[in-house]
C-alpha positions in Angstrom: 0.0 0.0 0.0 1.4 3.4 -1.0 1.7 5.9 1.9 1.2 9.6 1.5 3.0 12.5 3.2 2.0 16.1 2.8 4.1 19.2 2.3 2.5 22.6 2.9 3.4 26.3 2.8 2.2 29.6 4.2 -0.1 31.1 1.6 0.0 34.7 0.3 -3.3 35.9 1.9 -3.6 37.7 5.2 -7.1 36.6 6.2 -5.5 33.8 8.4 -2.4 35.9 9.4 -2.2 38.5 12.2 -1.6 41.7 10.2 -2.1 44.5 12.7 1.3 46.3 12.5 2.9 43.2 11.0 5.6 43.0 8.4 5.2 40.0 6.2 7.8 39.1 3.4 7.2 36.3 0.9 10.3 34.8 -0.6 10.6 33.0 -3.9 11.1 29.5 -2.5 7.9 29.7 -0.4 9.6 30.9 2.8 7.8 33.6 4.8 9.3 36.2 7.2 7.0 37.6 9.8 7.4 40.3 12.4 4.8 42.0 14.6 6.6 43.6 17.6 3.4 44.8 19.2 1.6 41.5 19.0 0.1 40.4 22.3 1.1 37.0 23.7 -1.3 34.2 23.0 -2.5 35.6 19.7 -2.4 33.4 16.5 0.4 34.4 14.1 -0.9 32.3 11.2 -3.3 29.4 10.8 -3.9 26.6 8.3 -7.3 25.0 8.1 -9.2 22.2 6.4 -12.2 24.5 6.0 -13.2 25.6 2.5 -14.6 29.1 2.0 -14.3 29.5 -1.8 -17.6 31.5 -2.1 -16.5 34.4 0.1 -12.8 34.7 -0.2 -11.6 32.1 -2.8 -10.1 30.0 0.0 -9.6 26.3 -0.6 -8.8 23.8 2.1 -5.1 24.2 3.0 -4.6 20.9 4.9 -5.2 17.3 3.9 -8.1 15.2 5.1 -6.8 12.8 7.7 -8.0 9.4 8.8 -9.7 9.2 12.3 -7.8 7.0 14.7 -4.5 7.2 12.6 -1.3 8.6 14.0 0.7 11.3 12.2 3.8 13.3 12.7 3.8 17.1 12.3 7.1 18.8 11.4 7.3 22.6 11.0 10.5 23.9 9.6 10.9 27.4 11.1 13.5 29.7 12.6 12.4 31.2 15.9 14.0 32.1 19.2 13.5 29.6 22.0 10.2 30.0 23.9 9.0 32.7 21.5 6.4 30.7 19.4 4.6 27.4 19.7 2.3 25.3 17.5 -1.2 24.2 18.4 -3.5 21.8 16.5 -7.2 22.1 17.3 -9.6 19.3 16.2 -13.3 19.9 15.6 -16.3 17.7 14.8 -19.0 18.0 12.2 -20.8 20.7 14.2 -17.7 22.8 14.6 -17.2 21.9 18.3 -13.7 21.3 19.6 -13.0 17.7 20.4 -9.3 17.9 21.3 -6.1 19.8 20.8 -2.3 19.2 20.9 0.6 21.6 21.6 4.1 21.3 20.2 6.5 23.8 21.7 9.3 23.1 19.1 7.0 22.6 16.1 7.4 18.9 16.0 5.6 15.9 17.4 3.1 13.1 16.8 -0.7 13.2 17.2 -3.6 10.8 16.7 -6.5 12.2 14.8 -9.6 11.9 17.1 -12.3 9.4 16.1 -15.0 12.1 16.3 -13.0 14.8 14.5 -13.9 15.9 10.9 -11.6 18.9 10.6 -8.6 20.5 12.2 -6.6 23.7 12.3 -2.8 24.2 12.8 -1.9 27.5 14.5 1.3 29.3 15.1 0.9 31.0 18.5 2.9 34.0 19.8 4.6 34.1 23.1 7.2 36.8 22.6 8.6 36.5 19.1 11.0 38.9 17.5 10.8 37.3 14.0 9.4 34.1 12.6 10.9 32.6 9.5 8.7 29.8 8.2 10.0 27.5 5.5 7.4 24.7 5.2 5.4 22.1 7.2 4.9 18.4 6.7 2.3 15.9 7.9 3.6 12.4 7.7 2.2 9.0 8.6 4.0 7.9 11.8 5.0 4.6 10.1 7.0 6.7 7.5 8.3 9.2 10.1 9.7 6.4 12.3 11.5 4.6 9.5 12.8 7.3 7.2 15.2 10.2 7.5 13.5 13.1 5.6 15.3 16.0 3.9 13.7 19.0 2.0 15.6 21.2 -0.4 13.3 24.1 -1.4 15.7 25.5 -4.0 15.3 22.3 -6.0 11.8 21.4 -4.8 13.2 18.0 -3.7 12.0 15.9 -0.8 14.2 12.8 0.0 13.1 9.9 2.1 16.0 7.5 3.1 15.2 4.4 5.1 17.2 4.3 8.3 17.8 0.5 7.8 18.6 -0.3 4.2 17.4 -3.8 3.3 17.9 -3.5 -0.4 19.2 -1.1 -3.0 16.0 0.3 -4.5 15.9 4.0 -5.4 12.8 5.5 -6.9 11.8 8.9 -8.2 8.4 10.6 -8.2 7.7 13.8 -10.1 4.7 15.9 -9.3 3.6 19.4 -10.3 2.6 21.5 -7.3 -0.4 23.7 -8.1 -1.5 24.5 -4.5 0.0 25.2 -1.2 -0.4 21.7 0.1 1.1 18.8 -2.0 0.6 15.1 -1.5 3.9 13.2 -1.8 3.2 9.6 -2.8 5.6 7.0 -1.4 5.9 3.7 -3.3 6.0 0.7 -0.9 9.2 -1.2 -0.2 11.5 1.5 -1.7 14.5 2.3 0.4 15.3 5.7 -1.0 12.5 7.9 -2.4 13.1 11.1 -4.2 10.1 13.3 -4.9 10.3 16.5 -7.0 7.3 18.6 -6.1 7.8 21.7 -8.3 5.6 24.6 -9.4 4.7 25.2 -13.0 7.0 28.3 -12.9 9.9 26.1 -11.9 9.1 23.4 -14.4 8.9 25.9 -17.3 12.4 27.2 -16.5 15.0 25.1 -18.5 17.9 26.3 -16.3 16.1 25.4 -13.1 15.3 21.9 -14.5 19.0 21.4 -15.4 20.2 22.5 -12.0 17.6 20.3 -10.3 18.6 17.3 -12.4 22.3 17.8 -11.5 21.4 18.2 -7.8 19.4 15.0 -7.9 22.2 13.1 -9.6 24.5 14.2 -6.8 22.1 12.8 -4.2 21.7 9.6 -6.2 24.0 6.7 -5.3 25.1 4.8 -8.4 26.3 1.9 -6.3 22.6 1.1 -5.7 21.9 0.6 -9.4 19.5 2.6 -11.6 16.9 5.2 -10.5 13.3 4.0 -11.3 10.6 6.5 -12.1 7.6 5.5 -10.1 5.2 8.3 -11.3 5.0 11.5 -13.2 2.1 13.8 -12.6 1.7 17.3 -14.2 1.3 19.2 -17.4 4.7 20.9 -17.6 7.2 18.1 -17.1 9.0 18.3 -20.5 12.0 20.3 -19.6 12.6 18.3 -16.4 12.3 15.0 -18.2 14.8 16.1 -20.8 17.2 17.4 -18.1 17.0 14.1 -16.2 17.7 12.0 -19.3 20.8 14.1 -20.0 22.0 14.0 -16.4 21.4 10.3 -15.7 22.0 8.8 -19.2 21.3 5.1 -18.8 21.0 5.2 -15.0 17.2 6.0 -15.0 14.4 3.7 -15.8 10.7 4.1 -16.4 
């Protein structure tokens, strides 16, 4: 059975961001820099939700639907001073009532999605921040989180999963075009090293970016483990990247 991890970013809309006296900078790789020196402690800096409100503000659900009773890991990649920001997850049922919550002081931890929950919200909460630099977040099945080391390179839109205990030499590649702020990363079963390129259309349409990403991927690839097998390709703008990968890997890549 194929597992799915999720990569999400901070979107470029202020309706779920504290914006009174705040300075918010959006960087090209999806990183966000946030400062609000007058922000009271306990207020929410930014929130991600599973709620859709497309009719009123064109808002789509930012977080994936999770399975009740299943356990997941949450990983927020941020740069903050110690004890200045914490993360809270709030779970709600079909009527909107809170049915549980979890707090992660360092932005990392595991949680079990409540059986009665139908939605949830992830909140960055202020204690006494000076600046928040938020790169990305991930929601990962705990079975994957416990067995793989996970690395994210935003410049090359590459997420790498390496099994902590290598039992064979399989290396697989998934390519998927990221059209929203939350992207599912499909993980083929039994693979020991999984590379997932989750790139935007803008990146995929840039031949130079595709060449640099193919070269970076080749450097991460271990030729001693044989060829690289392409597990899936999803997207409309993959031509430049396919060409760059063929040139970089020659005969070391298989479909």
